[in-house]
C-alpha positions in Angstrom: 20.2 -3.1 15.2 17.1 -1.0 13.7 15.1 0.6 16.4 11.9 2.5 15.9 10.1 4.9 18.0 6.6 6.4 17.3 5.6 9.8 18.6 2.6 12.1 18.3 -0.5 13.0 20.2 -2.4 10.5 22.3 -5.8 12.2 21.7 -7.3 13.3 18.4 -10.8 14.9 17.9 -13.4 13.4 15.5 -13.0 14.9 12.1 -9.5 15.9 12.5 -6.1 14.5 11.0 -4.2 12.1 13.1 -0.6 12.6 12.5 2.3 10.3 13.9 6.0 10.1 13.2 8.1 7.3 13.4 11.8 8.0 14.2 14.4 5.4 12.9 17.9 4.7 14.3 20.4 2.1 13.4 19.8 2.1 9.9 18.5 4.4 7.0 15.1 4.5 5.7 16.5 4.7 2.3 18.4 1.4 2.5 17.5 -0.9 -0.4 14.8 -3.4 0.0 13.3 -2.1 3.3 9.6 -1.0 3.9 8.6 1.2 6.4 5.0 0.4 7.6 2.3 1.7 9.8 0.2 -1.0 11.7 -2.7 -0.5 14.2 -4.5 -2.6 16.6 -7.8 -1.4 17.8 -9.1 -2.6 21.3 -10.0 -6.0 21.2 -9.1 -6.9 17.6 -6.2 -8.1 15.6 -3.4 -5.9 13.8 -4.7 -3.8 10.9 -2.0 -3.0 8.1 -2.4 0.9 7.2 0.3 1.3 4.5 4.1 1.5 3.5 6.7 3.7 2.2 9.6 2.0 0.6 13.2 2.8 0.5 12.6 4.4 -2.9 9.6 6.9 -1.4 7.0 4.8 -3.1 3.9 4.3 -0.9 1.3 1.8 -0.9 -2.0 1.9 1.2 -4.6 -0.6 2.5 -7.7 -0.2 0.4 -9.9 -0.4 3.5 -8.6 2.9 4.6 -8.5 4.4 1.3 -7.9 8.1 0.5 -7.7 9.0 4.2 -4.3 7.7 4.5 -0.8 9.4 3.4 2.7 8.3 4.4 5.7 10.5 4.0 9.2 10.8 4.9 12.1 13.1 5.9 15.1 11.4 4.8 17.3 14.1 6.6 15.6 13.3 10.0 15.4 9.5 8.9 11.7 9.8 9.8 8.6 8.8 8.2 5.1 10.1 9.1 1.5 8.9 9.0 -1.5 11.1 8.4 -4.9 9.8 8.6 -7.7 12.1 7.9 -11.2 12.5 9.0 -11.0 10.4 11.9 -13.7 8.8 13.9 -13.8 6.8 17.3 -13.3 3.7 15.1 -9.8 4.9 14.5 -9.0 4.6 18.0 -6.0 2.0 18.3 -2.3 1.3 19.4 -0.3 2.5 16.3 2.8 0.9 15.4 5.7 1.6 12.9 7.6 -1.4 11.8 10.2 -2.3 9.0 10.3 -5.2 6.8 13.4 -6.3 4.4 12.2 -8.0 1.3 13.6 -8.3 -2.3 10.5 -9.6 -3.6 8.1 -7.7 -5.7 6.0 -6.1 -3.0 2.6 -6.9 -5.1 2.9 -10.3 -4.2 3.6 -10.1 -0.4 1.4 -10.4 2.5 1.5 -7.1 4.3 -1.1 -8.0 7.0 0.5 -10.6 9.0 2.7 -9.3 11.9 5.4 -11.9 11.6 6.6 -10.9 8.3 8.1 -7.6 10.1 11.7 -7.6 11.1 11.6 -4.5 13.7 8.7 -3.0 15.5 8.2 0.3 17.5 6.8 0.1 20.9 3.5 1.3 20.0 1.7 4.5 20.9 -2.1 4.7 21.9 -4.2 7.1 20.0 -7.8 7.8 21.1 -10.2 9.7 19.0 -12.8 11.4 21.1 -14.3 14.9 21.6 
């Protein structure tokens, strides 16, 4: 059973970089056809997909967040990390890491729907405030 656990600061100041780490157990982040995503849920809103890092190390980000997003990994620690730069209070949300298995072309997949993910972390609250 794959388990994911988010960690990182709960409070970030505006204009700074938000950094969160997801530690994976029960499976390797290099396992074929797995995609390791970051997803967030702002207060009172639905889920928003941020991006993923694939088993190959390839990344793909939501166009809505553009160049502010970076996802990297440390295979020796079985972790992947989200960095979101130049944060504003609108980036306040519960941030989740999640895993999805798919052998299909990722360009053809829906990444927004929460039901497509096989495993989830419990989520961590991040507040952007001075």
